[in-house]
All heavy atoms as an XYZ file, in Angstrom:
663
protein
N      60.590    126.786    -20.099
C      59.611    125.754    -19.872
C      60.329    124.562    -19.226
O      61.438    124.219    -19.577
C      58.986    125.348    -21.213
C      57.813    124.452    -21.032
S      56.864    123.980    -22.509
C      57.170    125.134    -23.774
N      59.669    123.922    -18.283
C      60.276    122.800    -17.574
C      60.313    121.565    -18.462
O      59.612    121.463    -19.468
C      59.497    122.493    -16.294
O      58.275    121.854    -16.619
N      61.167    120.629    -18.046
C      61.247    119.360    -18.768
C      59.903    118.627    -18.743
O      59.548    117.961    -19.709
C      62.330    118.469    -18.170
C      63.723    118.979    -18.495
O      63.908    119.717    -19.459
N      64.694    118.588    -17.699
N      59.194    118.739    -17.619
C      57.893    118.080    -17.515
C      56.912    118.654    -18.541
O      56.188    117.922    -19.208
C      57.308    118.217    -16.115
C      58.012    117.403    -15.072
C      58.184    117.912    -13.795
C      58.489    116.127    -15.348
C      58.815    117.170    -12.811
C      59.111    115.368    -14.374
C      59.281    115.890    -13.101
N      56.873    119.959    -18.638
C      55.962    120.607    -19.571
C      56.327    120.257    -21.010
O      55.445    119.968    -21.832
C      55.966    122.118    -19.371
N      57.613    120.267    -21.322
C      58.063    119.914    -22.662
C      57.635    118.488    -23.009
O      57.094    118.232    -24.086
C      59.597    120.041    -22.766
O      59.972    121.402    -22.479
C      60.089    119.666    -24.148
N      57.882    117.575    -22.080
C      57.500    116.169    -22.297
C      55.987    116.040    -22.431
O      55.493    115.287    -23.275
C      58.024    115.302    -21.148
C      57.739    113.838    -21.307
C      58.450    113.253    -22.509
N      58.219    111.812    -22.576
C      58.257    111.104    -23.672
N      58.574    111.682    -24.815
N      58.028    109.814    -23.639
N      55.254    116.764    -21.620
C      53.785    116.741    -21.675
C      53.305    117.120    -23.074
O      52.470    116.440    -23.669
C      53.195    117.686    -20.625
C      51.712    117.870    -20.764
C      50.822    116.941    -20.229
C      51.192    118.958    -21.471
C      49.450    117.092    -20.382
C      49.828    119.121    -21.623
C      48.959    118.183    -21.077
O      47.607    118.344    -21.239
N      53.847    118.210    -23.620
C      53.417    118.673    -24.939
C      53.854    117.714    -26.040
O      53.115    117.506    -27.009
C      53.902    120.099    -25.202
C      53.197    121.118    -24.333
C      53.913    121.949    -23.492
C      51.810    121.225    -24.365
C      53.265    122.871    -22.689
C      51.151    122.155    -23.563
C      51.886    122.972    -22.718
N      55.013    117.089    -25.902
C      55.452    116.077    -26.875
C      54.452    114.905    -26.896
O      54.046    114.434    -27.963
C      56.842    115.542    -26.525
C      57.978    116.502    -26.774
C      59.312    115.980    -26.225
O      59.337    114.892    -25.593
O      60.324    116.671    -26.430
N      54.108    114.459    -25.710
C      53.207    113.313    -25.606
C      51.800    113.645    -26.103
O      51.177    112.837    -26.808
C      53.156    112.796    -24.171
C      54.453    112.168    -23.659
C      54.309    111.786    -22.191
C      54.862    110.967    -24.498
N      51.274    114.799    -25.731
C      49.922    115.148    -26.177
C      49.885    115.397    -27.683
O      48.895    115.070    -28.330
C      49.363    116.358    -25.406
O      50.259    117.464    -25.540
C      49.138    116.018    -23.939
N      50.963    115.942    -28.247
C      51.023    116.105    -29.700
C      51.025    114.736    -30.383
O      50.358    114.538    -31.396
C      52.273    116.894    -30.117
C      52.185    118.372    -29.787
O      51.069    118.846    -29.460
O      53.234    119.050    -29.841
N      51.788    113.809    -29.819
C      51.835    112.444    -30.363
C      50.453    111.788    -30.272
O      49.976    111.173    -31.217
C      52.875    111.634    -29.602
C      53.060    110.245    -30.121
C      54.196    109.563    -29.391
N      54.171    108.131    -29.628
C      54.812    107.244    -28.911
N      55.560    107.637    -27.898
N      54.740    105.972    -29.193
N      49.815    111.920    -29.112
C      48.468    111.373    -28.918
C      47.496    111.948    -29.937
O      46.731    111.217    -30.569
C      47.979    111.681    -27.501
C      46.558    111.196    -27.221
C      45.892    111.952    -26.115
N      45.790    113.383    -26.434
C      45.653    114.338    -25.516
N      45.623    114.050    -24.234
N      45.556    115.603    -25.886
N      47.531    113.257    -30.115
C      46.610    113.916    -31.034
C      46.855    113.486    -32.478
O      45.907    113.323    -33.248
C      46.711    115.436    -30.893
C      46.250    115.931    -29.525
O      45.581    115.147    -28.796
O      46.555    117.091    -29.182
N      48.110    113.280    -32.845
C      48.437    112.833    -34.199
C      47.907    111.417    -34.429
O      47.358    111.108    -35.503
C      49.944    112.887    -34.428
N      48.054    110.567    -33.437
C      47.545    109.201    -33.547
C      46.020    109.226    -33.639
O      45.429    108.529    -34.463
C      48.031    108.331    -32.370
C      49.534    108.110    -32.482
C      47.287    107.007    -32.327
C      50.168    107.487    -31.240
N      45.385    110.021    -32.800
C      43.924    110.123    -32.840
C      43.438    110.631    -34.194
O      42.411    110.162    -34.701
C      43.405    111.008    -31.713
C      43.361    110.281    -30.386
O      43.349    109.054    -30.340
N      43.346    111.032    -29.301
N      44.148    111.571    -34.794
C      43.777    112.074    -36.121
C      43.927    110.966    -37.158
O      43.093    110.838    -38.070
C      44.636    113.279    -36.494
N      44.976    110.148    -37.011
C      45.215    109.055    -37.951
C      44.121    107.990    -37.870
O      43.701    107.437    -38.883
C      46.576    108.426    -37.662
C      46.964    107.330    -38.615
C      48.320    106.724    -38.269
O      48.979    107.145    -37.317
N      48.729    105.746    -39.033
N      43.633    107.706    -36.671
C      42.637    106.638    -36.502
C      41.197    107.145    -36.588
O      40.266    106.349    -36.502
C      42.842    105.856    -35.179
C      44.219    105.233    -35.114
C      42.553    106.703    -33.968
N      41.007    108.442    -36.778
C      39.654    109.007    -36.798
C      38.733    108.304    -37.798
O      37.586    107.982    -37.450
C      39.705    110.509    -37.058
N      39.168    108.023    -39.042
C      38.265    107.314    -39.963
C      37.920    105.905    -39.463
O      36.768    105.470    -39.578
C      39.061    107.236    -41.273
C      40.086    108.316    -41.175
C      40.410    108.428    -39.712
N      38.887    105.219    -38.898
C      38.619    103.896    -38.334
C      37.685    103.994    -37.132
O      36.812    103.138    -36.956
C      39.921    103.204    -37.930
C      40.829    102.787    -39.083
C      42.167    102.259    -38.536
C      40.154    101.738    -39.941
N      37.855    105.021    -36.324
C      36.988    105.206    -35.168
C      35.543    105.436    -35.618
O      34.608    104.921    -35.016
C      37.467    106.377    -34.304
C      36.690    106.553    -33.024
C      36.842    105.378    -32.069
O      37.947    104.970    -31.761
N      35.731    104.828    -31.605
N      35.378    106.179    -36.706
C      34.030    106.412    -37.244
C      33.426    105.093    -37.730
O      32.240    104.825    -37.492
C      34.078    107.431    -38.374
N      34.241    104.256    -38.383
C      33.756    102.944    -38.820
C      33.381    102.079    -37.622
O      32.363    101.386    -37.640
C      34.818    102.224    -39.651
C      35.033    102.795    -41.031
C      36.140    102.067    -41.775
O      36.895    101.282    -41.206
N      36.237    102.328    -43.063
N      34.213    102.119    -36.598
C      33.934    101.351    -35.380
C      32.648    101.817    -34.717
O      31.817    100.999    -34.307
C      35.105    101.456    -34.398
C      34.949    100.757    -33.053
C      34.755     99.253    -33.248
C      36.141    101.040    -32.160
N      32.465    103.109    -34.634
C      31.245    103.654    -34.033
C      30.011    103.207    -34.814
O      28.989    102.831    -34.221
C      31.307    105.177    -33.962
C      32.373    105.684    -32.988
O      32.871    104.890    -32.164
O      32.722    106.883    -33.081
N      30.095    103.221    -36.147
C      28.975    102.782    -36.975
C      28.709    101.291    -36.780
O      27.554    100.863    -36.654
C      29.251    103.093    -38.448
N      29.772    100.495    -36.737
C      29.613     99.049    -36.527
C      29.010     98.767    -35.156
O      28.157     97.881    -35.018
C      30.963     98.345    -36.680
N      29.446     99.503    -34.155
C      28.882     99.322    -32.810
C      27.402     99.695    -32.768
O      26.614     99.032    -32.094
C      29.671    100.130    -31.779
C      30.967     99.452    -31.404
O      31.093     98.233    -31.469
N      31.944    100.240    -31.005
N      27.029    100.736    -33.490
C      25.611    101.132    -33.534
C      24.780    100.020    -34.181
O      23.685     99.695    -33.705
C      25.447    102.444    -34.295
N      25.319     99.413    -35.230
C      24.623     98.291    -35.885
C      24.519     97.117    -34.923
O      23.472     96.470    -34.823
C      25.350     97.898    -37.190
C      25.181     99.005    -38.231
C      24.844     96.562    -37.729
C      26.085     98.865    -39.446
N      25.600     96.845    -34.203
C      25.602     95.727    -33.249
C      24.595     95.960    -32.123
O      23.889     95.030    -31.708
C      27.001     95.524    -32.676
N      24.506     97.185    -31.648
C      23.547     97.502    -30.582
C      22.118     97.309    -31.088
O      21.270     96.737    -30.395
C      23.779     98.941    -30.057
C      25.084     98.995    -29.266
C      22.602     99.423    -29.225
C      25.574    100.396    -28.963
N      21.865     97.753    -32.309
C      20.533     97.579    -32.889
C      20.227     96.090    -33.091
O      19.117     95.627    -32.797
C      20.427     98.317    -34.224
C      19.057     98.243    -34.855
C      18.951     99.025    -36.158
O      19.837     99.841    -36.453
O      17.966     98.804    -36.880
N      21.212     95.335    -33.557
C      21.023     93.894    -33.755
C      20.763     93.193    -32.428
O      19.927     92.288    -32.341
C      22.247     93.290    -34.450
N      21.466     93.604    -31.381
C      21.250     92.996    -30.060
C      19.853     93.289    -29.538
O      19.195     92.418    -28.975
C      22.304     93.493    -29.059
C      22.214     92.822    -27.704
C      22.462     91.335    -27.770
O      23.497     90.902    -28.218
N      21.500     90.541    -27.331
N      19.386     94.513    -29.753
C      18.022     94.860    -29.331
C      17.004     94.026    -30.098
O      16.023     93.538    -29.518
C      17.769     96.356    -29.553
N      17.243     93.822    -31.393
C      16.358     92.990    -32.198
C      16.392     91.545    -31.713
O      15.342     90.904    -31.569
C      16.765     93.079    -33.676
C      15.780     92.396    -34.594
O      14.582     92.440    -34.368
N      16.289     91.757    -35.635
N      17.583     91.033    -31.425
C      17.719     89.664    -30.914
C      17.008     89.512    -29.573
O      16.351     88.491    -29.318
C      19.194     89.294    -30.789
N      17.126     90.503    -28.721
C      16.440     90.453    -27.421
C      14.922     90.417    -27.598
O      14.224     89.696    -26.874
C      16.845     91.642    -26.553
C      18.274     91.548    -26.068
O      18.892     90.494    -26.105
N      18.821     92.677    -25.632
N      14.404     91.178    -28.549
C      12.964     91.193    -28.798
C      12.496     89.827    -29.320
O      11.452     89.321    -28.901
C      12.608     92.299    -29.795
N      13.279     89.234    -30.211
C      12.936     87.912    -30.733
C      12.985     86.877    -29.618
O      12.088     86.032    -29.499
C      13.873     87.528    -31.895
C      13.616     88.444    -33.098
C      13.698     86.062    -32.283
C      14.676     88.356    -34.182
N      14.019     86.944    -28.785
C      14.140     86.005    -27.664
C      12.961     86.146    -26.704
O      12.439     85.141    -26.203
C      15.461     86.231    -26.930
N      12.521     87.359    -26.459
C      11.374     87.579    -25.577
C      10.103     86.989    -26.188
O       9.284     86.394    -25.478
C      11.187     89.073    -25.315
N       9.966     87.108    -27.499
C       8.798     86.540    -28.175
C       8.825     85.012    -28.091
O       7.798     84.375    -27.827
C       8.767     86.995    -29.630
C       7.512     86.611    -30.363
C       7.445     87.199    -31.763
O       8.255     88.079    -32.107
O       6.564     86.753    -32.518
N       9.993     84.428    -28.310
C      10.140     82.970    -28.190
C       9.792     82.532    -26.773
O       9.050     81.565    -26.568
C      11.572     82.527    -28.559
C      11.794     82.681    -30.063
C      11.848     81.094    -28.110
C      13.232     82.516    -30.495
N      10.303     83.241    -25.788
C      10.032     82.909    -24.389
C       8.541     83.003    -24.084
O       7.984     82.153    -23.380
C      10.833     83.815    -23.459
C      10.773     83.353    -22.026
O      10.979     82.179    -21.729
N      10.475     84.275    -21.118
N       7.886     84.017    -24.637
C       6.446     84.179    -24.410
C       5.662     83.026    -25.033
O       4.726     82.497    -24.428
C       5.970     85.519    -24.974
N       6.046     82.617    -26.235
C       5.358     81.511    -26.902
C       5.576     80.210    -26.131
O       4.655     79.408    -25.963
C       5.834     81.381    -28.365
C       5.339     82.580    -29.179
C       5.350     80.074    -28.985
C       5.969     82.703    -30.552
N       6.791     80.005    -25.649
C       7.094     78.780    -24.900
C       6.423     78.765    -23.533
O       6.241     77.710    -22.942
C       8.604     78.637    -24.723
C       9.304     78.206    -25.987
C      10.777     78.045    -25.745
N      11.430     77.428    -26.891
C      12.730     77.421    -27.069
N      13.528     77.997    -26.189
N      13.243     76.838    -28.125
N       6.110     79.901    -23.009
C       5.424     79.955    -21.728
C       6.331     80.215    -20.543
O       5.943     79.967    -19.403
N       7.525     80.691    -20.796
C       8.426     81.061    -19.702
C       8.743     79.907    -18.778
O       9.358     78.924    -19.159
N       8.281     80.015    -17.552
C       8.585     79.009    -16.528
C       7.993     77.638    -16.877
O       8.586     76.612    -16.579
C       8.086     79.471    -15.165
C       8.422     78.520    -14.054
C       8.516     79.249    -12.721
N       8.973     78.357    -11.690
C      10.241     78.115    -11.405
N      11.191     78.713    -12.082
N      10.574     77.286    -10.454
N       6.830     77.630    -17.529
C       6.223     76.363    -17.940
C       7.169     75.572    -18.841
O       7.248     74.348    -18.766
C       4.900     76.600    -18.677
C       3.807     77.099    -17.756
O       3.929     76.937    -16.514
O       2.812     77.648    -18.268
N       7.890     76.286    -19.710
C       8.850     75.643    -20.605
C       9.958     74.967    -19.806
O      10.335     73.832    -20.099
C       9.428     76.676    -21.570
C      10.463     76.129    -22.504
C      11.811     76.326    -22.445
C      10.242     75.304    -23.647
N      12.437     75.676    -23.466
C      11.491     75.034    -24.228
C       9.109     74.759    -24.238
C      11.647     74.256    -25.367
C       9.269     73.983    -25.377
C      10.517     73.738    -25.928
N      10.447     75.646    -18.798
C      11.494     75.063    -17.962
C      10.984     73.842    -17.217
O      11.686     72.831    -17.092
C      12.034     76.103    -16.977
C      12.744     77.300    -17.616
C      13.149     78.302    -16.540
C      13.944     76.853    -18.413
N       9.753     73.913    -16.740
C       9.169     72.761    -16.046
C       8.977     71.582    -16.995
O       9.228     70.432    -16.628
C       7.842     73.164    -15.389
C       8.041     74.109    -14.217
C       6.747     74.691    -13.668
O       5.661     74.335    -14.190
O       6.826     75.514    -12.737
N       8.551     71.853    -18.224
C       8.397     70.812    -19.228
C       9.736     70.119    -19.480
O       9.829     68.893    -19.477
C       7.859     71.431    -20.527
C       7.712     70.494    -21.723
C       6.378     70.726    -22.405
C       8.835     70.692    -22.697
N      10.786     70.921    -19.682
C      12.113     70.354    -19.936
C      12.632     69.583    -18.727
O      13.283     68.552    -18.879
C      13.084     71.464    -20.342
C      12.760     72.021    -21.731
C      13.744     73.060    -22.184
C      15.126     72.557    -22.239
N      15.695     72.162    -23.480
N      12.330     70.055    -17.531
C      12.746     69.356    -16.312
C      12.066     67.994    -16.225
O      12.712     66.984    -15.922
C      12.418     70.197    -15.065
O      13.137     71.427    -15.151
C      12.790     69.487    -13.788
N      10.768     67.959    -16.513
C      10.058     66.687    -16.447
C      10.560     65.721    -17.519
O      10.710     64.518    -17.267
C       8.550     66.895    -16.593
C       7.773     65.600    -16.370
C       6.264     65.790    -16.326
O       5.799     66.938    -16.336
O       5.572     64.760    -16.279
N      10.837     66.232    -18.706
C      11.405     65.376    -19.760
C      12.732     64.783    -19.292
O      12.986     63.587    -19.470
C      11.587     66.171    -21.077
C      10.222     66.487    -21.695
C      12.466     65.405    -22.067
C      10.272     67.457    -22.857
N      13.580     65.595    -18.673
C      14.868     65.113    -18.176
C      14.685     64.052    -17.095
O      15.398     63.042    -17.074
C      15.697     66.282    -17.640
N      13.717     64.270    -16.210
C      13.457     63.285    -15.154
C      12.985     61.958    -15.759
O      13.428     60.883    -15.336
C      12.414     63.821    -14.171
C      12.926     64.965    -13.321
C      11.813     65.669    -12.556
O      10.633     65.529    -12.867
N      12.200     66.448    -11.546
N      12.098     62.022    -16.734
C      11.611     60.801    -17.381
C      12.731     60.108    -18.151
O      12.803     58.877    -18.176
C      10.438     61.119    -18.311
C       9.143     61.507    -17.603
C       8.118     62.014    -18.603
C       8.594     60.316    -16.811
N      13.599     60.889    -18.759
C      14.740     60.315    -19.477
C      15.614     59.512    -18.516
O      16.017     58.385    -18.822
C      15.569     61.427    -20.147
O      14.736     62.126    -21.075
C      16.777     60.874    -20.875
N      15.888     60.078    -17.358
C      16.702     59.364    -16.358
C      15.963     58.129    -15.850
O      16.557     57.072    -15.662
C      17.074     60.291    -15.206
C      18.152     61.309    -15.565
C      18.670     62.068    -14.346
N      17.647     62.869    -13.684
C      17.289     64.094    -14.049
N      17.865     64.673    -15.081
N      16.369     64.752    -13.370
N      14.660     58.237    -15.627
C      13.878     57.117    -15.101
C      13.806     55.973    -16.109
O      13.879     54.803    -15.730
C      12.477     57.585    -14.729
N      13.666     56.308    -17.389
C      13.564     55.282    -18.418
C      14.920     54.631    -18.709
O      14.971     53.482    -19.120
C      12.995     55.870    -19.715
C      11.515     56.249    -19.674
C      11.144     57.069    -20.905
C      10.656     54.992    -19.592
N      15.975     55.356    -18.480
C      17.312     54.840    -18.769
C      17.603     54.862    -20.256
O      18.577     55.431    -20.692
N      16.767     54.225    -21.034
C      16.906     54.210    -22.489
C      15.571     54.645    -23.062
O      14.529     54.086    -22.721
C      17.263     52.809    -22.978
C      17.379     52.712    -24.474
C      17.712     51.298    -24.912
C      17.742     51.247    -26.428
N      17.891     49.883    -26.910
N      15.598     55.617    -23.932
C      14.364     56.119    -24.525
C      13.903     55.113    -25.582
O      14.632     54.829    -26.533
C      14.577     57.500    -25.183
C      15.148     58.494    -24.182
C      13.280     58.019    -25.789
C      14.277     58.776    -22.999
N      12.711     54.552    -25.416
C      12.220     53.622    -26.428
C      11.834     54.374    -27.696
O      11.561     55.568    -27.657
C      10.995     52.994    -25.774
C      10.551     53.981    -24.748
C      11.779     54.720    -24.308
N      11.806     53.653    -28.812
C      11.335     54.255    -30.054
C       9.878     54.660    -29.846
O       9.144     54.018    -29.099
C      11.470     53.265    -31.199
N       9.453     55.697    -30.495
C       8.107     56.238    -30.271
C       7.008     55.194    -30.446
O       6.120     55.118    -29.611
C       7.853     57.446    -31.155
C       6.537     58.124    -30.819
C       6.363     59.431    -31.533
N       7.244     60.471    -31.039
C       6.978     61.251    -29.978
N       5.868     61.086    -29.315
N       7.830     62.184    -29.607
N       7.007     54.374    -31.487
C       5.916     53.394    -31.600
C       5.848     52.458    -30.397
O       4.766     52.139    -29.931
C       6.244     52.625    -32.882
C       7.067     53.565    -33.684
C       7.845     54.369    -32.666
N       6.992     52.059    -29.853
C       7.011     51.191    -28.675
C       6.435     51.937    -27.472
O       5.658     51.385    -26.714
C       8.455     50.699    -28.394
C       8.506     49.923    -27.092
C       8.966     49.876    -29.556
N       6.776     53.200    -27.327
C       6.258     53.993    -26.206
C       4.748     54.140    -26.310
O       4.042     54.071    -25.323
C       6.936     55.351    -26.169
N       4.228     54.350    -27.539
C       2.778     54.498    -27.713
C       2.065     53.198    -27.423
O       1.000     53.183    -26.822
C       2.480     54.994    -29.128
C       2.890     56.447    -29.356
C       2.750     56.890    -30.804
O       2.452     56.041    -31.673
O       2.950     58.083    -31.070
N       2.645     52.065    -27.837
C       2.034     50.772    -27.553
C       2.004     50.488    -26.062
O       1.008     50.025    -25.520
C       2.790     49.646    -28.257
C       2.642     49.666    -29.778
C       3.576     48.687    -30.466
O       4.214     47.875    -29.773
O       3.676     48.746    -31.690
N       3.103     50.816    -25.376
C       3.166     50.581    -23.929
C       2.158     51.456    -23.206
O       1.535     51.023    -22.236
C       4.578     50.866    -23.423
N       1.928     52.662    -23.680
C       0.959     53.554    -23.050
C      -0.460     53.051    -23.266
O      -1.325     53.235    -22.419
C       1.105     54.972    -23.596
N      -0.711     52.377    -24.383
C      -2.033     51.869    -24.684
C      -2.390     50.616    -23.906
O      -3.538     50.221    -23.827
N      -1.432     49.954    -23.304
C      -1.696     48.692    -22.582
C      -2.128     48.922    -21.174
O      -1.919     49.791    -20.480
C      -0.445     47.817    -22.583
C      -0.096     47.345    -23.980
C       1.168     46.499    -23.994
O       1.772     46.250    -22.952
N       1.550     46.063    -25.158
């Protein structure tokens, strides 16, 4: 047998021994990943529901207008002062 073949079998035996050693950990990792994937799908569904309630693009427009008014006002007045000014 050539030196290459001998080295190949040494390395693959080493690899296989390591894989056998980590097999229980790999099973735990696979289970944790499955839980994480399920949790991400659940989070995505909740985020979609929140987005639907907020109105999608309307929500972004609302926040944009609030930001524009914040810049225009410079300092946000206390709510009672803002309501009084609106009533005048």
